[in-house]
C-alpha positions in Angstrom: 0.0 0.0 0.0 1.3 3.5 -0.9 0.8 6.0 1.9 0.6 9.7 1.0 1.6 12.0 3.8 -1.5 14.2 4.4 -1.0 16.2 7.6 -4.5 17.7 7.9 -6.2 14.4 7.0 -4.1 12.8 9.8 -5.6 15.3 12.3 -9.2 15.1 11.2 -9.3 11.4 10.3 -6.9 9.7 12.6 -8.5 6.3 12.6 -8.4 5.8 8.8 -5.0 7.5 8.6 -3.4 5.4 11.3 -4.7 2.2 9.5 -3.2 3.3 6.2 0.1 4.3 7.8 0.4 0.9 9.6 -0.2 -1.0 6.4 2.0 1.3 4.3 4.7 -0.4 2.2 5.8 2.9 0.5 5.6 6.5 1.7 5.4 9.4 -0.8 5.3 13.2 -0.3 7.4 12.9 2.9 10.1 15.3 1.9 7.7 17.9 0.5 5.6 18.0 3.6 8.6 18.0 5.9 10.0 21.1 4.0 6.7 22.9 4.3 6.7 22.4 8.1 10.3 23.8 8.3 9.4 26.8 6.2 6.3 27.5 8.3 8.2 27.1 11.5 10.9 29.6 10.4 8.2 32.1 9.2 6.2 31.9 12.4 9.2 32.2 14.7 10.4 35.1 12.5 7.1 36.9 12.9 7.3 36.3 16.7 10.7 37.9 16.8 9.5 40.8 14.6 6.9 41.7 17.2 9.4 41.4 20.0 7.7 38.5 21.8 11.0 37.0 22.8 12.6 40.2 23.9 10.9 40.7 27.3 14.2 40.0 29.0 15.9 43.1 27.5 12.9 45.4 27.5 13.5 46.4 31.1 17.1 47.4 30.4 16.3 50.1 27.9 17.3 52.8 30.3 20.5 51.0 31.4 22.0 50.5 27.9 23.1 52.8 25.1 21.4 52.4 21.8 24.1 50.3 20.2 24.2 47.8 23.1 20.4 47.6 23.2 20.2 47.0 19.4 22.9 44.3 19.6 21.0 42.4 22.3 17.8 42.8 20.3 19.4 41.4 17.2 20.7 38.5 19.3 17.2 37.7 20.4 15.9 37.8 16.8 18.7 35.6 15.6 17.9 33.2 18.5 14.3 33.0 17.4 15.2 32.3 13.8 17.5 29.5 14.9 14.8 28.2 17.2 12.6 28.1 14.1 15.0 25.4 12.8 15.7 23.6 16.0 12.1 23.3 17.2 10.9 21.1 14.3 14.2 19.1 14.4 13.8 18.3 18.0 10.1 17.8 17.9 10.1 15.6 14.8 13.4 13.6 15.0 14.7 13.6 18.6 11.3 12.8 20.2 10.7 10.2 17.5 13.9 8.5 18.5 12.8 8.3 22.1 9.4 6.8 21.0 11.2 4.4 18.7 13.3 3.1 21.7 10.2 2.4 23.8 8.1 0.9 21.0 8.2 -1.5 18.1 7.2 1.0 15.5 9.2 1.8 12.5 11.1 5.1 13.0 9.8 6.7 9.7 6.2 6.0 10.8 6.8 7.7 14.1 8.3 10.8 12.4 5.2 11.0 10.2 3.0 10.9 13.3 5.1 13.7 14.7 4.7 15.7 11.5 0.9 15.4 11.8 0.8 16.6 15.4 3.4 19.3 14.7 0.7 21.1 12.8 -1.0 21.7 16.1 2.2 22.9 17.7 2.7 25.5 14.8 -1.0 26.5 15.2 -0.4 27.1 18.9 2.7 29.3 18.1 0.8 31.3 15.5 -2.2 31.9 17.8 0.0 33.0 20.6 1.5 35.8 18.6 -1.5 38.1 18.4 -2.6 37.0 21.9 0.8 38.0 23.4 0.9 41.3 21.5 -2.6 42.4 22.1 -2.7 41.4 25.7 0.9 42.3 26.4 1.7 39.0 28.2 4.3 36.3 28.0 4.1 32.5 28.1 3.7 32.3 31.8 0.5 34.3 31.6 -0.8 32.5 28.6 -4.5 31.9 29.3 -4.2 28.5 27.5 -1.6 27.3 30.0 -1.3 26.4 33.6 0.9 29.4 34.2 -2.0 31.6 35.2 -3.2 29.2 37.9 0.4 28.6 39.1 1.0 32.3 39.7 -1.8 32.3 42.3 -0.6 29.1 44.0 3.2 29.3 44.0 5.8 32.0 44.2 8.8 30.1 42.7 9.6 31.8 39.4 11.0 28.7 37.8 8.0 26.6 38.5 5.7 29.3 37.2 7.6 29.1 33.9 7.4 25.3 34.0 3.6 25.3 34.4 3.4 28.0 31.8 4.8 25.6 29.3 1.9 23.1 29.9 -0.9 24.2 27.5 -4.2 23.0 26.3 -2.7 22.6 22.8 0.0 20.4 24.1 -2.4 18.2 26.0 -4.3 17.7 22.7 -1.0 16.8 21.0 -0.3 14.2 23.7 -3.7 12.6 23.2 -3.1 12.4 19.4 0.4 10.9 20.0 -0.9 8.3 22.4 -3.7 7.4 20.0 -1.4 7.0 17.0 1.3 5.1 18.9 -1.3 2.7 20.4 -2.7 2.1 16.9 0.7 1.5 15.3 2.2 -0.6 18.1 1.8 -3.7 20.1 3.8 -2.2 22.9 2.4 -2.1 26.4 0.3 1.1 26.8 2.1 2.0 30.0 5.5 2.0 28.2 4.0 4.4 25.6 2.7 6.6 28.4 6.1 6.6 30.0 7.8 7.5 26.7 5.4 10.4 26.1 5.7 11.5 29.7 9.5 11.6 29.6 9.6 13.6 26.4 7.2 16.3 27.7 8.5 16.6 31.2 12.0 17.0 29.7 10.8 19.6 27.2 8.8 21.6 29.7 11.8 21.6 32.1 14.2 22.7 29.3 11.8 25.5 28.1 11.2 26.7 31.6 15.0 26.8 32.3 15.5 28.9 29.1 12.8 31.3 30.1 14.1 31.5 33.7 17.7 32.2 32.5 17.2 35.6 30.8 19.4 36.9 28.0 20.9 39.5 30.2 22.5 36.8 32.3 25.0 36.1 29.5 26.2 39.7 29.2 
């Protein structure tokens, strides 16, 4: 059976799509769809940088820096966002797939395709957050779709506020899709699949919280 990578179809028709993916003997349109995801990621991260969403850490230093120093830090943040636009899909699609592959009996290529399907949700979340953050003048920790808002009322530790701010409704939807697909494609014990997904997301939330906690100004 020839399987054509159809990302939106994979989201709206997961049952039929998972069956075709499991039975696939040949995969087509993989490279094209992968390239589209990378291009969209770079564009969305670039727009985010253009609106200064990632520059909160230097905004409070405007009065302390001369114009040249401030602009250099601003350019550093923008460059960092563009690099993140490349790293984000690479880690999401390939590194996490490697972890899932270690824990399951699924072919690595099939896992990457599953990750490509759910990555559409991740990009949608990033795109939606841009006007939300700009119009409401908030950051990820105050994202109304995350647990960051609740955590600010319950705890005072800044790191853990960032940590819970990374846990969003969109990511919970992604986790449900990943679990559904991996269960459909694998004979592996469901608890091992849960463990693999849990490890990936706890590690990613921790890393993202750490990067948010350690501000750009620390390195200067």
